A tleap script that builds the chain and sets N, CA, C and O, in Angstrom:
source leaprc.protein.ff14SB
mol = sequence {
  NMET ARG ARG THR ARG ARG GLY MET LEU ILE
  THR GLY GLY VAL LEU LEU VAL GLY LEU ALA
  LEU ALA TRP PHE ALA VAL ARG ASN HIE GLU
  ALA ILE HIE THR LEU VAL GLY MET ASP THR
  VAL LEU GLY TRP ILE THR HIE GLY ALA ALA
  LEU LEU ILE LEU ALA GLY GLY VAL ALA LEU
  LEU ALA GLY GLY VAL PHE GLY SER ALA PRO
  GLN ASP ASP PRO CGLU
}
set mol.1.N position { -14.313 -7.106 18.361 }
set mol.1.CA position { -12.935 -6.693 18.249 }
set mol.1.C position { -12.443 -7.346 16.761 }
set mol.1.O position { -11.572 -6.757 16.121 }
set mol.2.N position { -12.937 -8.364 16.345 }
set mol.2.CA position { -12.520 -8.911 15.038 }
set mol.2.C position { -12.931 -8.077 13.937 }
set mol.2.O position { -12.210 -7.834 12.969 }
set mol.3.N position { -14.158 -7.622 14.107 }
set mol.3.CA position { -14.815 -6.781 12.922 }
set mol.3.C position { -13.776 -5.409 12.830 }
set mol.3.O position { -13.308 -5.009 11.764 }
set mol.4.N position { -13.535 -4.827 14.051 }
set mol.4.CA position { -12.696 -3.755 14.026 }
set mol.4.C position { -11.265 -3.916 13.563 }
set mol.4.O position { -10.754 -3.074 12.825 }
set mol.5.N position { -10.651 -4.917 13.960 }
set mol.5.CA position { -9.456 -5.219 13.337 }
set mol.5.C position { -9.415 -5.543 11.815 }
set mol.5.O position { -8.497 -5.082 11.138 }
set mol.6.N position { -10.489 -6.408 11.194 }
set mol.6.CA position { -10.682 -6.382 10.048 }
set mol.6.C position { -11.012 -5.242 9.284 }
set mol.6.O position { -10.575 -5.099 8.142 }
set mol.7.N position { -11.783 -4.389 9.854 }
set mol.7.CA position { -11.952 -3.063 9.294 }
set mol.7.C position { -10.794 -2.151 9.071 }
set mol.7.O position { -10.673 -1.454 8.064 }
set mol.8.N position { -10.002 -2.187 10.001 }
set mol.8.CA position { -9.002 -1.517 10.002 }
set mol.8.C position { -7.903 -1.975 8.974 }
set mol.8.O position { -7.269 -1.142 8.326 }
set mol.9.N position { -7.707 -3.285 8.851 }
set mol.9.CA position { -6.860 -3.874 7.962 }
set mol.9.C position { -7.213 -3.450 6.444 }
set mol.9.O position { -6.364 -3.178 5.596 }
set mol.10.N position { -8.738 -3.438 6.227 }
set mol.10.CA position { -9.227 -3.340 4.848 }
set mol.10.C position { -8.905 -1.830 4.713 }
set mol.10.O position { -8.293 -1.503 3.696 }
set mol.11.N position { -9.214 -0.935 5.542 }
set mol.11.CA position { -9.171 0.549 5.413 }
set mol.11.C position { -7.588 0.921 5.059 }
set mol.11.O position { -7.203 1.637 4.135 }
set mol.12.N position { -6.846 0.293 5.968 }
set mol.12.CA position { -5.420 0.726 5.635 }
set mol.12.C position { -4.741 0.140 4.377 }
set mol.12.O position { -3.771 0.681 3.846 }
set mol.13.N position { -5.344 -1.062 3.909 }
set mol.13.CA position { -4.803 -1.433 2.590 }
set mol.13.C position { -5.380 -0.743 1.485 }
set mol.13.O position { -4.699 -0.711 0.460 }
set mol.14.N position { -6.594 -0.132 1.476 }
set mol.14.CA position { -7.170 0.502 0.601 }
set mol.14.C position { -6.364 1.932 0.459 }
set mol.14.O position { -6.076 2.405 -0.640 }
set mol.15.N position { -6.079 2.478 1.552 }
set mol.15.CA position { -5.547 3.715 1.655 }
set mol.15.C position { -4.005 3.611 1.036 }
set mol.15.O position { -3.567 4.513 0.322 }
set mol.16.N position { -3.234 2.452 1.366 }
set mol.16.CA position { -1.820 2.415 0.744 }
set mol.16.C position { -1.974 2.124 -0.852 }
set mol.16.O position { -1.274 2.678 -1.700 }
set mol.17.N position { -2.954 1.210 -1.123 }
set mol.17.CA position { -3.046 1.019 -2.656 }
set mol.17.C position { -3.267 2.222 -3.309 }
set mol.17.O position { -2.585 2.598 -4.263 }
set mol.18.N position { -4.459 3.017 -2.695 }
set mol.18.CA position { -4.495 4.331 -3.465 }
set mol.18.C position { -3.484 5.455 -3.431 }
set mol.18.O position { -3.422 6.324 -4.301 }
set mol.19.N position { -2.660 5.382 -2.325 }
set mol.19.CA position { -1.515 6.259 -2.486 }
set mol.19.C position { -0.603 5.827 -3.396 }
set mol.19.O position { -0.137 6.713 -4.112 }
set mol.20.N position { -0.206 4.687 -3.577 }
set mol.20.CA position { 0.703 4.244 -4.627 }
set mol.20.C position { 0.159 4.501 -5.996 }
set mol.20.O position { 0.858 4.968 -6.895 }
set mol.21.N position { -1.156 4.176 -6.145 }
set mol.21.CA position { -1.662 4.461 -7.509 }
set mol.21.C position { -1.659 6.040 -8.038 }
set mol.21.O position { -1.561 6.493 -9.179 }
set mol.22.N position { -1.803 6.676 -6.783 }
set mol.22.CA position { -1.838 7.922 -7.037 }
set mol.22.C position { -0.497 8.660 -7.443 }
set mol.22.O position { -0.349 9.616 -8.204 }
set mol.23.N position { 0.365 7.997 -6.772 }
set mol.23.CA position { 1.906 8.543 -6.942 }
set mol.23.C position { 2.243 7.934 -8.467 }
set mol.23.O position { 3.038 8.632 -9.096 }
set mol.24.N position { 1.806 6.859 -9.085 }
set mol.24.CA position { 2.090 6.358 -10.134 }
set mol.24.C position { 1.525 7.369 -11.304 }
set mol.24.O position { 2.129 7.709 -12.322 }
set mol.25.N position { 0.309 7.727 -10.919 }
set mol.25.CA position { -0.269 8.584 -11.878 }
set mol.25.C position { 0.243 10.217 -12.068 }
set mol.25.O position { 0.211 10.856 -13.119 }
set mol.26.N position { 0.729 10.695 -10.713 }
set mol.26.CA position { 1.187 11.999 -10.631 }
set mol.26.C position { 2.546 12.106 -10.999 }
set mol.26.O position { 2.938 13.164 -11.490 }
set mol.27.N position { 3.409 11.052 -10.810 }
set mol.27.CA position { 4.754 10.997 -11.303 }
set mol.27.C position { 5.181 11.470 -12.655 }
set mol.27.O position { 6.252 12.033 -12.885 }
set mol.28.N position { 4.211 11.182 -13.565 }
set mol.28.CA position { 4.176 11.248 -14.877 }
set mol.28.C position { 3.879 12.776 -15.527 }
set mol.28.O position { 3.983 13.058 -16.720 }
set mol.29.N position { 3.490 13.674 -14.456 }
set mol.29.CA position { 3.455 15.109 -15.011 }
set mol.29.C position { 4.703 15.628 -15.197 }
set mol.29.O position { 5.692 15.237 -14.578 }
set mol.30.N position { 4.702 16.584 -16.110 }
set mol.30.CA position { 5.950 17.083 -16.702 }
set mol.30.C position { 6.841 17.601 -15.444 }
set mol.30.O position { 7.958 17.132 -15.225 }
set mol.31.N position { 6.313 18.501 -14.725 }
set mol.31.CA position { 7.012 19.148 -13.613 }
set mol.31.C position { 7.636 18.241 -12.549 }
set mol.31.O position { 8.722 18.480 -12.021 }
set mol.32.N position { 6.874 17.195 -12.279 }
set mol.32.CA position { 7.404 16.064 -11.436 }
set mol.32.C position { 8.472 15.277 -12.121 }
set mol.32.O position { 9.567 15.042 -11.609 }
set mol.33.N position { 8.094 14.881 -13.316 }
set mol.33.CA position { 8.899 13.782 -14.094 }
set mol.33.C position { 10.351 14.266 -14.231 }
set mol.33.O position { 11.283 13.462 -14.249 }
set mol.34.N position { 10.511 15.480 -14.318 }
set mol.34.CA position { 12.088 15.888 -14.368 }
set mol.34.C position { 12.867 15.583 -13.188 }
set mol.34.O position { 14.043 15.226 -13.258 }
set mol.35.N position { 12.200 15.724 -12.054 }
set mol.35.CA position { 12.928 15.241 -10.795 }
set mol.35.C position { 12.940 13.912 -10.400 }
set mol.35.O position { 13.883 13.458 -9.753 }
set mol.36.N position { 11.780 13.105 -10.798 }
set mol.36.CA position { 11.796 11.654 -10.433 }
set mol.36.C position { 11.552 10.982 -11.576 }
set mol.36.O position { 10.636 10.165 -11.487 }
set mol.37.N position { 12.134 11.079 -12.713 }
set mol.37.CA position { 11.850 10.267 -13.926 }
set mol.37.C position { 12.945 8.996 -13.583 }
set mol.37.O position { 13.942 9.102 -12.868 }
set mol.38.N position { 12.506 7.835 -14.252 }
set mol.38.CA position { 13.369 6.651 -14.152 }
set mol.38.C position { 14.848 6.745 -14.445 }
set mol.38.O position { 15.630 5.838 -14.160 }
set mol.39.N position { 15.195 7.859 -15.015 }
set mol.39.CA position { 16.705 8.080 -15.394 }
set mol.39.C position { 17.494 8.903 -14.327 }
set mol.39.O position { 18.567 9.422 -14.635 }
set mol.40.N position { 17.009 9.015 -13.174 }
set mol.40.CA position { 17.466 9.577 -11.913 }
set mol.40.C position { 17.577 8.500 -10.804 }
set mol.40.O position { 16.831 7.521 -10.788 }
set mol.41.N position { 18.456 8.703 -9.957 }
set mol.41.CA position { 18.544 7.840 -8.688 }
set mol.41.C position { 17.429 8.183 -7.915 }
set mol.41.O position { 17.000 7.256 -7.227 }
set mol.42.N position { 16.771 9.367 -7.823 }
set mol.42.CA position { 15.671 9.573 -6.996 }
set mol.42.C position { 14.441 8.961 -7.604 }
set mol.42.O position { 13.495 8.487 -6.975 }
set mol.43.N position { 14.571 9.029 -8.866 }
set mol.43.CA position { 13.204 8.291 -9.407 }
set mol.43.C position { 13.287 6.787 -9.330 }
set mol.43.O position { 12.225 6.167 -9.390 }
set mol.44.N position { 14.491 6.083 -9.196 }
set mol.44.CA position { 14.378 4.676 -8.814 }
set mol.44.C position { 14.087 4.451 -7.346 }
set mol.44.O position { 13.427 3.465 -7.016 }
set mol.45.N position { 14.530 5.288 -6.465 }
set mol.45.CA position { 14.266 5.237 -5.118 }
set mol.45.C position { 12.826 5.367 -4.798 }
set mol.45.O position { 12.343 4.592 -3.972 }
set mol.46.N position { 12.045 6.323 -5.403 }
set mol.46.CA position { 10.581 6.617 -5.066 }
set mol.46.C position { 9.854 5.381 -5.836 }
set mol.46.O position { 8.936 4.782 -5.276 }
set mol.47.N position { 10.256 5.054 -7.022 }
set mol.47.CA position { 9.561 3.746 -7.554 }
set mol.47.C position { 9.591 2.666 -6.676 }
set mol.47.O position { 8.570 2.052 -6.365 }
set mol.48.N position { 10.704 2.399 -6.260 }
set mol.48.CA position { 10.847 1.103 -5.138 }
set mol.48.C position { 9.959 1.395 -3.936 }
set mol.48.O position { 9.305 0.451 -3.493 }
set mol.49.N position { 9.848 2.681 -3.309 }
set mol.49.CA position { 9.197 2.799 -2.354 }
set mol.49.C position { 7.767 2.687 -2.640 }
set mol.49.O position { 7.037 2.159 -1.802 }
set mol.50.N position { 7.295 3.133 -3.744 }
set mol.50.CA position { 5.964 3.049 -4.230 }
set mol.50.C position { 5.474 1.574 -4.323 }
set mol.50.O position { 4.340 1.216 -4.004 }
set mol.51.N position { 6.511 0.711 -4.822 }
set mol.51.CA position { 6.143 -0.597 -5.131 }
set mol.51.C position { 6.005 -1.355 -3.711 }
set mol.51.O position { 5.178 -2.251 -3.539 }
set mol.52.N position { 6.853 -0.932 -2.758 }
set mol.52.CA position { 6.769 -1.540 -1.401 }
set mol.52.C position { 5.405 -1.008 -0.636 }
set mol.52.O position { 4.755 -1.720 0.129 }
set mol.53.N position { 5.121 0.172 -0.919 }
set mol.53.CA position { 3.835 0.551 -0.469 }
set mol.53.C position { 2.666 -0.128 -0.916 }
set mol.53.O position { 1.725 -0.399 -0.171 }
set mol.54.N position { 2.726 -0.448 -2.314 }
set mol.54.CA position { 1.613 -1.033 -3.022 }
set mol.54.C position { 1.554 -2.470 -2.580 }
set mol.54.O position { 0.440 -2.969 -2.422 }
set mol.55.N position { 2.596 -3.163 -2.370 }
set mol.55.CA position { 2.815 -4.478 -1.623 }
set mol.55.C position { 2.244 -4.646 -0.354 }
set mol.55.O position { 1.473 -5.552 -0.038 }
set mol.56.N position { 2.668 -3.697 0.392 }
set mol.56.CA position { 1.948 -3.824 1.825 }
set mol.56.C position { 0.627 -3.464 1.819 }
set mol.56.O position { -0.069 -4.105 2.606 }
set mol.57.N position { 0.022 -2.545 1.101 }
set mol.57.CA position { -1.325 -2.361 0.985 }
set mol.57.C position { -2.125 -3.520 0.551 }
set mol.57.O position { -3.249 -3.718 1.011 }
set mol.58.N position { -1.549 -4.327 -0.366 }
set mol.58.CA position { -2.200 -5.597 -0.911 }
set mol.58.C position { -2.208 -6.679 0.124 }
set mol.58.O position { -3.130 -7.489 0.219 }
set mol.59.N position { -1.184 -6.667 0.874 }
set mol.59.CA position { -1.080 -7.434 2.045 }
set mol.59.C position { -2.013 -7.234 3.139 }
set mol.59.O position { -2.531 -8.189 3.717 }
set mol.60.N position { -2.247 -6.017 3.444 }
set mol.60.CA position { -3.319 -5.504 4.523 }
set mol.60.C position { -4.566 -5.998 4.059 }
set mol.60.O position { -5.325 -6.580 4.834 }
set mol.61.N position { -4.922 -5.768 2.535 }
set mol.61.CA position { -6.137 -6.095 2.210 }
set mol.61.C position { -6.262 -7.674 2.198 }
set mol.61.O position { -7.328 -8.128 2.612 }
set mol.62.N position { -5.334 -8.518 1.790 }
set mol.62.CA position { -5.478 -9.822 1.934 }
set mol.62.C position { -5.717 -10.443 3.308 }
set mol.62.O position { -6.446 -11.425 3.446 }
set mol.63.N position { -5.070 -9.833 4.346 }
set mol.63.CA position { -5.225 -10.073 5.564 }
set mol.63.C position { -6.583 -9.841 6.292 }
set mol.63.O position { -7.140 -10.591 7.094 }
set mol.64.N position { -7.024 -8.504 5.778 }
set mol.64.CA position { -8.330 -8.169 6.119 }
set mol.64.C position { -9.309 -9.053 5.453 }
set mol.64.O position { -10.268 -9.330 6.173 }
set mol.65.N position { -9.323 -9.574 4.257 }
set mol.65.CA position { -10.401 -10.126 3.471 }
set mol.65.C position { -10.441 -11.609 3.695 }
set mol.65.O position { -11.489 -12.240 3.828 }
set mol.66.N position { -9.169 -12.155 3.732 }
set mol.66.CA position { -9.082 -13.662 3.691 }
set mol.66.C position { -8.540 -14.261 5.112 }
set mol.66.O position { -8.475 -15.477 5.290 }
set mol.67.N position { -8.160 -13.321 6.102 }
set mol.67.CA position { -7.702 -13.699 7.251 }
set mol.67.C position { -8.716 -14.440 8.116 }
set mol.67.O position { -9.898 -14.109 8.213 }
set mol.68.N position { -8.085 -15.582 8.800 }
set mol.68.CA position { -8.991 -16.231 9.546 }
set mol.68.C position { -9.308 -15.818 11.055 }
set mol.68.O position { -8.535 -15.023 11.591 }
set mol.69.N position { -10.272 -16.252 11.688 }
set mol.69.CA position { -10.580 -15.741 13.120 }
set mol.69.C position { -9.592 -16.086 13.874 }
set mol.69.O position { -8.943 -17.094 13.593 }
set mol.70.N position { -9.319 -15.386 14.874 }
set mol.70.CA position { -8.262 -15.798 16.067 }
set mol.70.C position { -8.846 -16.930 16.832 }
set mol.70.O position { -10.013 -16.861 17.218 }
set mol.71.N position { -8.041 -18.055 17.095 }
set mol.71.CA position { -8.711 -19.158 18.080 }
set mol.71.C position { -8.559 -18.482 19.513 }
set mol.71.O position { -7.645 -17.787 19.956 }
set mol.72.N position { -9.759 -18.914 20.100 }
set mol.72.CA position { -9.640 -18.664 21.607 }
set mol.72.C position { -9.180 -19.855 22.250 }
set mol.72.O position { -9.604 -20.969 21.941 }
set mol.73.N position { -8.107 -19.598 23.360 }
set mol.73.CA position { -7.628 -20.768 24.042 }
set mol.73.C position { -8.398 -20.979 25.171 }
set mol.73.O position { -8.497 -20.063 25.989 }
set mol.74.N position { -9.077 -22.254 25.389 }
set mol.74.CA position { -9.785 -22.515 26.703 }
set mol.74.C position { -8.787 -22.827 27.782 }
set mol.74.O position { -7.854 -23.626 27.708 }
set mol.75.N position { -9.165 -21.996 28.896 }
set mol.75.CA position { -8.301 -22.038 30.160 }
set mol.75.C position { -8.770 -23.091 31.176 }
set mol.75.O position { -8.167 -23.235 32.239 }
savepdb mol mol.pdb
quit
């Protein structure tokens, strides 16, 4: 169970970080930049959302890589 949870945390983290980095790369294309440039409200909202997604992905990765094993309570 621990390996499954750890694998899911790492996979989810990698996917979220990849999504944020892909957005940072795609948003600079000319067609998209006119809608979501940093000079528009929508640009600031999407940039903030991408930063939150990046932070969440890094947190999941940290939990999967550096997380401790759950302690079993003796009954």
